[in-house]
C-alpha positions in Angstrom: 23.1 11.1 78.1 26.7 10.2 77.7 29.4 12.3 79.3 31.1 13.3 76.0 27.8 14.6 74.7 27.2 16.6 77.9 30.6 18.2 77.3 29.4 19.7 74.0 26.0 20.8 75.2 27.4 22.4 78.3 29.9 24.3 76.3 27.2 25.7 74.0 25.4 27.2 76.9 28.6 28.6 78.4 29.8 30.2 75.2 26.4 31.7 74.5 26.3 33.3 77.9 29.8 34.7 77.5 29.0 36.2 74.1 25.7 37.6 75.3 27.5 39.3 78.2 30.4 40.6 76.1 28.1 42.0 73.4 25.1 43.1 75.5 24.8 46.5 73.8 24.6 44.9 70.3 22.1 42.3 71.5 19.9 45.0 73.1 19.9 47.1 69.9 18.9 44.2 67.8 16.1 43.3 70.2 14.9 46.9 70.3 14.7 46.9 66.5 12.8 43.6 66.6 10.4 45.0 69.2 9.8 48.1 67.1 9.0 45.9 64.1 6.5 43.8 66.1 4.8 46.8 67.5 4.4 48.4 64.1 3.1 45.1 62.7 0.5 44.9 65.5 -0.6 48.5 65.7 -0.5 50.0 62.1 -3.0 47.6 60.4 -5.6 48.5 63.0 -5.4 52.1 61.9 -6.2 51.3 58.3 -9.9 51.5 57.7 -9.9 49.4 54.5 -9.9 45.7 55.5 -8.0 44.4 52.5 -5.2 47.0 53.1 -5.2 46.3 56.8 -4.6 42.6 56.2 -1.9 43.4 53.6 -0.2 45.7 56.1 -0.3 43.0 58.8 1.2 40.4 56.3 3.9 42.9 55.3 4.7 43.6 58.9 5.1 39.9 59.7 7.2 39.3 56.7 9.4 42.3 57.5 9.9 40.9 61.0 11.1 37.6 59.6 13.4 39.4 57.2 14.8 41.3 60.2 15.4 38.1 62.1 17.2 36.6 59.1 19.5 39.6 58.9 20.1 39.6 62.6 21.1 35.9 62.4 23.6 36.8 59.7 25.0 39.6 61.9 25.2 37.4 65.0 27.3 34.9 63.2 30.2 37.3 63.7 29.8 37.1 67.5 29.8 33.3 67.4 33.1 33.5 65.4 34.7 35.6 68.1 34.2 38.8 66.1 31.9 41.8 66.1 29.5 43.5 63.7 28.4 47.0 63.1 25.4 48.9 61.7 26.7 48.8 58.2 27.1 45.1 58.4 23.5 44.7 59.5 22.3 46.8 56.5 24.3 44.7 54.1 22.9 41.6 55.7 19.3 42.9 55.2 20.0 43.1 51.4 21.2 39.4 51.3 18.9 37.9 53.9 15.5 39.0 52.6 14.7 36.0 50.5 15.3 33.6 53.4 13.3 35.9 55.7 10.3 35.8 53.4 10.4 32.0 53.2 10.8 31.9 57.0 7.7 34.1 57.3 5.7 31.8 55.0 6.8 28.7 56.9 5.8 30.4 60.2 2.4 31.3 58.8 1.8 27.7 57.6 2.7 26.2 61.0 0.5 28.8 62.7 -2.5 27.8 60.5 -1.8 24.1 61.1 -1.7 24.6 64.9 -4.5 27.0 65.4 -7.0 26.1 62.6 -6.3 22.7 61.0 -5.8 20.7 64.2 -8.9 22.1 66.0 -10.9 21.5 62.9 -10.0 17.8 62.8 -10.5 17.4 66.5 -13.9 19.1 66.0 -14.9 16.3 63.6 -15.4 14.1 66.8 -14.4 10.9 65.0 -11.5 8.5 65.1 -10.5 9.5 61.6 -10.5 13.2 62.7 -8.3 12.4 65.7 -5.9 10.5 63.5 -5.6 13.4 61.1 -5.1 15.8 64.0 -2.4 13.6 65.4 -0.6 13.5 62.0 -0.7 17.3 61.7 0.4 17.8 65.3 3.5 15.6 64.9 4.2 17.3 61.6 4.2 20.7 63.4 6.5 19.3 66.1 8.9 17.9 63.4 8.9 21.2 61.6 9.7 23.1 64.8 12.5 20.8 65.6 13.9 21.1 62.1 13.3 24.8 61.1 14.6 26.2 64.4 18.0 26.1 62.6 16.7 27.8 59.4 18.3 31.2 60.1 21.5 29.7 61.4 21.9 27.4 58.4 21.2 30.4 56.1 23.9 32.3 57.9 26.5 29.5 57.9 25.9 26.9 55.3 23.9 28.0 52.3 21.9 30.8 50.6 19.8 28.5 48.4 16.4 28.2 49.9 15.8 24.6 48.9 19.2 23.5 50.3 18.5 25.4 53.5 15.2 23.5 54.0 16.9 20.2 53.1 19.7 20.8 55.6 17.3 21.7 58.3 15.9 18.2 58.1 19.3 16.6 57.7 20.5 18.3 60.9 17.4 17.1 62.8 17.4 13.5 61.7 21.1 13.1 62.2 21.0 14.8 65.6 17.5 14.4 67.1 18.7 14.7 70.7 20.7 17.8 70.0 17.7 19.3 68.1 15.4 18.6 71.1 18.0 20.1 73.5 18.1 23.2 71.3 14.4 23.6 71.1 13.9 23.2 74.8 16.5 25.9 75.4 14.8 28.2 72.9 11.5 27.7 74.9 13.2 28.1 78.3 15.2 31.3 77.5 12.2 33.6 77.3 10.8 32.0 80.5 14.0 32.6 82.4 14.1 36.2 81.2 10.6 36.8 82.4 11.3 35.1 85.8 14.4 37.2 86.3 12.6 40.3 85.2 10.0 39.9 88.0 12.8 40.8 90.4 12.3 44.3 89.0 8.5 44.5 88.4 8.7 48.0 86.9 11.0 46.8 84.1 9.7 43.2 83.8 8.3 43.4 80.3 11.1 45.5 78.9 13.9 43.5 80.4 12.3 40.2 79.3 12.1 41.5 75.7 15.5 43.1 75.3 17.8 40.5 77.1 18.3 37.9 75.8 15.2 38.4 73.6 15.0 37.2 70.0 18.6 38.1 69.3 19.8 36.0 72.3 17.8 33.0 71.0 19.3 33.4 67.5 22.8 33.7 68.9 22.2 30.5 70.9 21.1 28.6 67.8 24.0 29.9 65.8 26.5 28.9 68.5 24.8 25.4 68.8 24.9 24.8 65.0 28.5 26.1 64.6 29.8 23.8 67.3 27.7 20.9 66.1 29.2 21.2 62.7 32.7 20.6 64.2 31.5 17.0 64.4 31.3 16.7 60.6 34.7 18.3 60.2 36.1 15.6 62.5 34.3 12.8 60.7 35.7 14.0 57.3 39.2 13.8 58.7 38.7 10.1 59.9 39.3 7.0 57.8 36.2 5.4 56.3 33.9 3.9 58.9 33.3 0.2 59.0 30.1 -1.3 57.7 28.8 -2.6 61.0 26.2 0.2 61.2 27.5 1.5 64.5 27.7 5.2 65.0 31.1 6.7 65.8 31.6 8.1 69.2 32.4 11.8 68.8 35.4 12.9 71.1 34.0 16.3 72.0 36.7 16.8 74.7 39.3 16.7 71.9 37.3 18.6 69.3 36.6 21.5 71.7 40.1 22.1 72.9 40.7 25.0 70.6 37.3 26.5 71.3 37.8 26.3 75.0 41.1 28.1 74.7 39.5 30.9 72.7 36.6 31.2 75.0 38.5 30.9 78.3 36.9 30.6 81.7 35.6 33.2 84.2 34.7 33.2 87.8 31.4 34.6 88.9 33.1 37.7 90.2 35.0 38.4 87.0 31.8 37.6 85.0 29.7 40.2 86.9 32.5 42.7 87.8 35.2 42.3 85.0 36.8 45.7 85.9 37.9 44.2 89.3 40.3 41.7 87.8 
């Protein structure tokens, strides 16, 4: 990977860590709300004796959780933009984010069905044709994960039209495949690091892994990544028309990120952990 690209990716991680630390209370509150939603969705349907109503309650709980995540992403945008958000902001975001949240839930259910039911079914056919279909579905799921990881961030930053959000998810991926892979790997690594760190305190391991950075931390990272990546397109629009040789422009991330670095600043490990000692 070229040095100028490393510059951007490293800064994404740095800024996310700073914003997580500076807004820990808000991140924890969002994560606790998410945990409560998940617990309700998991426990309440089991207490309903009527199967149809139990399934409906489970579906409603899952969709509510996705609506909650979409509203959280809208709220976390303020942190990426060097601001803050309050409880009233989150309630307002719930009112505007619910359509995107419902679609996110439907997409998630479709991918779950493809991964847990359709792929094993094709593999179970025990034929070359079945393996081919399973491979096609598998790579479709991978492509969808790489693309739709930015769904909430795109809703928060770029568009409220569902069809345009889906379109832009794929545009971002196909124009930035390495960046999308980097983001997805971090999304997968963040919970693992949380759990690993939490084992230092076994009594609090599960709780700590869930509340920090948790789902809100992942959403914040994706919003930070998308916001900074979009600076590339602002820079390209300001440049003269490209030549027709087909070569991709080299993006001068060092120059693009000058203002962002000034706003974010830099901290030593001591000031990061003990800011009151500076």
